[in-house]
N, C-alpha and C positions, 0 to 999 in steps of 0.2 A: 584240445582247446588252446587257443593262441595265448601267448604271453600277455598281449594287450587285454584280452578278455579276463584272464585271471587277475591281472592288476586292477582292472575296473571293479571286479567283485570284491577284492580285498579293500580297496579304497572306500567303496560304498559301505561295506560291513564295518570297517573301523571308524569311520566318521559319522555314520548315521545320516549321511546326506546322499540323496539319490543321485546316481550318475546317469546322465542323459543317454549314454550309449546302451544302457541296460534297461529295456522297457519293463515296467511292472507287470507281474503275472498274477493278478488277483484270481482266486483267493489264496494263492500259494506264496510262501516266503521266497524272496529272491536269493538270499545267501544264508546258509546255516553252517556254523563251525562247531565241530565236536572235539572235545578234548580226550575222549575215550571211544575207540571204535566199537566197544561192546554195546553202545547205545544206538547204533545205526538202525537196527531193525525196529526198535521202539519208536524212533524218530520217523522213519519212513511209514510206519503203520498208523501214525497219528493224524494224517491228513494235512500236515504242514507243508510237505514237499510235493511238487507236481511238475508238469512241463515248464521249463524255464528256471527251475530251482537248481542251484549249485550247492552241493553238500560237501564240505571239506572234512575228511576223515583222517586221523593221524595214522602214520605207517612208518616203514623203515626209510623211505626216500620219497621225494615229491614225484608225482606222475606227470608225464607230458600230455597224456590224453585221458579224458574222463571215461567212466564206465556208466552206461545208461542203466538205471534201475527200471526194469520192464514194467512192473506193476504200477509205479507212480509216474514214470517218465522223467524223474529227476536225474541230474548228472552228478555222479560221485567222483570226487577227486581225492587222491591220497596226498597228504602233506606231512611235513616233518617239523618238530620243534614245539613251540608254544606261542599262542597269541594272547594269553591271559596274564603272563608273568612279565613285569618290567625287567629289562636286561636280557630277555630271551630273543631268539631269532627263529623265524618261521620260514621254512622253504615251501613255497606254494606252487612252484613250477621249477623245472631244472634251470631256468634262466631268471627266476624271480625270487629273491629272498627279502623278507621284511623284518627289520629290527623293531623291537618294542621297548620303549624306554619310559621311565617315570618323568613327569614334567620338571620337577625341581633339580634333577641331576643332568638333564639333557644339555644345558648351557656349558657344562664342563667336559662334554664329550665331542669327539670329531664325528661329523656326519659322513658315514662311509657308504651309504646307500639309502634306499627307501626306508623311511622311519615313521612309525606310528607312536605319537607321544600321548601318554595316558595320565589322567589324574588318579593316582593310586592311594593317596593318603592326604591328610589335612595339609601337610607342608606343600604338596603339589598344588592344591587348590588355592592356598594363600599366595604362592608364588605366581600363579596365573592371574589373580586379582591385582597383585602389585605391578605386574608387567602391563596389564591393561590400563591401570591408572597412570603409569608413567607415559604410555603412548598417548593417552588423552591429553595430559597436561603439557608434555614436553615434545610430543611428536616422534619419540624414539621407540621403534618397534624392536622386539627381541630378534636378534639376527638368526638364531637357530629356528625360531618359529616361522620365519618367512623364507627359510631355505626351500628351494624348489623340490627337494627330495623329502621334506618333512610334512606330515599331516597331523593335525590335532584330533584326537579321538573324541567321540561322543559329543559332538558340537551342541546338540540340543539340550544336553545336560549342563552346558556352560553358558547358556543364554542365547544360543543360536536359534534359528527357525526350527521348530519341531515338525513342520509340515512334511509329510512323507516318511518320517521315522516311525519305527514300531515293528511289531512282529511280521508285518507284510513285507518289510524291507530286509530285516536281519534277525537272526537268533543265534544264541550261544548256549551250548550244552556243556556245563562244567563236568569235571571228572566225577563228581558225586551224582550226576544226572539232573541237577537243577537247571531249568531253562530260564534264560533271561534274554534281553536284547543285546547285552554286551557283558564282558567280564566285570564291569563296575556296576551293573544294574541289579536291582532287587529281583529275586526269583519270581517267576510268573506261575510256576508249577513244575512238577517232575517230568522228565522225559516221557513221552507217550501221552501227555495231556492233549486232548483234542484241540484243533485249531481255534475254534470259536471261544473256548475257555481261555486260551492264552490271550486272545484279543480283548476279552472282557477284563481279565486281570490287568492288562496293560492300561486300559482306560481308567481303572479304579485305583491303581497304585501310585502314590505320590513319589515313590522311590524307583519307579520302573526305569527311568532314564539313567539314574546314577545313585548309588547308595553311599558313596563316599564323597564328602562328608554326608551326614544324615540329611534326608530330603528337606526337612524344615529349615535347618541352618543354611543349606545351600540356596534354597529358594529365597530366603530372607536377604541373604547377602547379595544375591544377584538382583533382586528387586530394588535394593538400595542403589544400584548402578543401572538405571534404565537405558543407558547408552551402550551396554555390554554387547548387545546384538550387533550394533553398528561397528563396534570394535572388531568383532569376528569377521564381519564383511570386509573391513579394512585390511585385516591380516591376509585374507585370501587375495585381495586386490594387490597388496604389496608383493605377495609371492608371484603373482602373474606378471607384475611389472619387472621384478628381478629376472624372471625367465626371459623377458623381452629385452633385457640388457640395461635396465635402469639400475645403476649400482646402489644409489641411496635415494629412493623415491620418498617424497613427502606426501602426506595425505591431507587434503583439505578438511579442516575441522579438528585435526589432531595436532595440538601445539601451535595453531594459527591458521591463517588463510593466505591464499595467493594474493587476493585483494584485501589489504589490511583493514580497509573501512568495514569489511564484512565481519570482522572479529567481534564487533559490538552489536550485531544484528540480534534482536531480542529473541525471536522464535524461529530459528533456522528450520527449513523444511527437510534438510538432508540428515535427519537424525535416526531414521528407521533403518532396520537391517536390510531392507529391500531397495532403498534408494541408491541410484548410481553413485559411484565413488570416483572422485577426481584425484589423480596423482600427478605429481610434477617434480621436475628437477630444474636445473638452470638452463636446459636446452629444449625440453619438450614436455608434453603432458599426455596423459591417458585418461579415458573414462572407462571404468570397469563396471558392468552391470551384475550385481550379485545373483540375480534370479536366473537369467539365461546364460550368464558367464561370458558374455561377449565383451571384447575390449576394443576401443576405438582410439586411434592416435589423433592428437590435436596439436596445432601450433600454440605457442604460448598466448598469442593474442586471442585465439578462439577459447583458450582455457579460462581467460579472465571472464569472458561472457558466460561460459558454461558454469563457472563457479557462482556467478551472480544469479543465474537461473536456478541452480540447485538450492542455494541458500534462501532466496526470497520466495521462490515458488511461483513466480509469474514473470513473463517477459516485460510487462509494464513496469514493475518494480525493479527488475534487473537493470533496466536502462538507466537507472540512477547511479549504478556502480560500474558500468562498462559501456563501451561505445554502442549506441542504440542500433546502428546498422549491423554491427557484429552480433549483437544479441538476437536480432531478428534472423540472421542467417544461421546461427548455431541452433536456435530453437526450431527453425524449419527443417534443418538437416536431420536432427535427432528424431523429430516427429516423423520424418519421412522414412527413416530406417526402423521405426517402431521401437525406439529407445527414448521416449520423451523424458526431458529433464525437469518438467514441471507437471503438476497434476492435470492442468487443462491441456497441455501440449500445444497451446496456440501461441504463435509469435504475435507481436504487436501489429505487424503487417505481413502479408503473404506474397509481396511482389519483389522481395529482395533476392538477388542472386546468391546462391549458397556457396561459400568458399570456406571450408573448414580445414 
């Protein structure tokens, strides 16, 4: 198995966010991590694993090639270390090692390689909420969280989109044999529990996404911040912008707008976790789409129109805040590449030459 494939499975398993390169394999789980090799037989006999499943089993050293389990068709990979303990390191491939860190301590550490940041205790969750509020009010995103090598674990437990997460995407078998979607999730059953029962427990458990802090407290505090999903989308967008060479990107709607008159727009349309994200600095701008993860570069003039479209939700209204001809061109361009910036996706006119 290639380095890229192992990395994709690790990223998908750690974040709970499907990776486009890894096609779902229903009814089987895509990635399963075991903390104890003694649980492998029970896991493989439960119907969870099948063709397309990668099962990571601890051993003395990471393996370069998987071993196919003949009865199920699953691919078994040997790995070394721990994926459940903050401060640990997991060797998932001879060329890929993943650091696991607790959220509250990560700002004080140097990022030395791929890192998965977890909410392991109350202090981590509170630090996460504090960082999110600072980003919303002041436009300042935590440098460690937007580092290209860092990923935040269990996004759907933190207010991100839950679509695609669950036992079909990932499972974790703790040292005691308890099965959950992740090290922070509530147990769904003991290892060997049939596939359908795990899925039923997932649907019925309030703490299945994350048990720290307790599900009721976490849900209440996230619900008090209805913009939190948008914040996570913005974090991913900033990370992408940094990868593309933007040293200090600003995000529209976090700490202000590129078009200052839009700061007072009463009901902005770009509040959802799935709406395109506009980023900018003094020289250029980007549109990042959280759903299909495409990123498009814009001139600053086009960015003014794009922001007006995103905030107002219509080309007609956007023309009050940016040059009408540019609004039409930008609306038509993004509709043409199937990344519409408004719900209707219709520009005011359709006869403008597109120059973005």
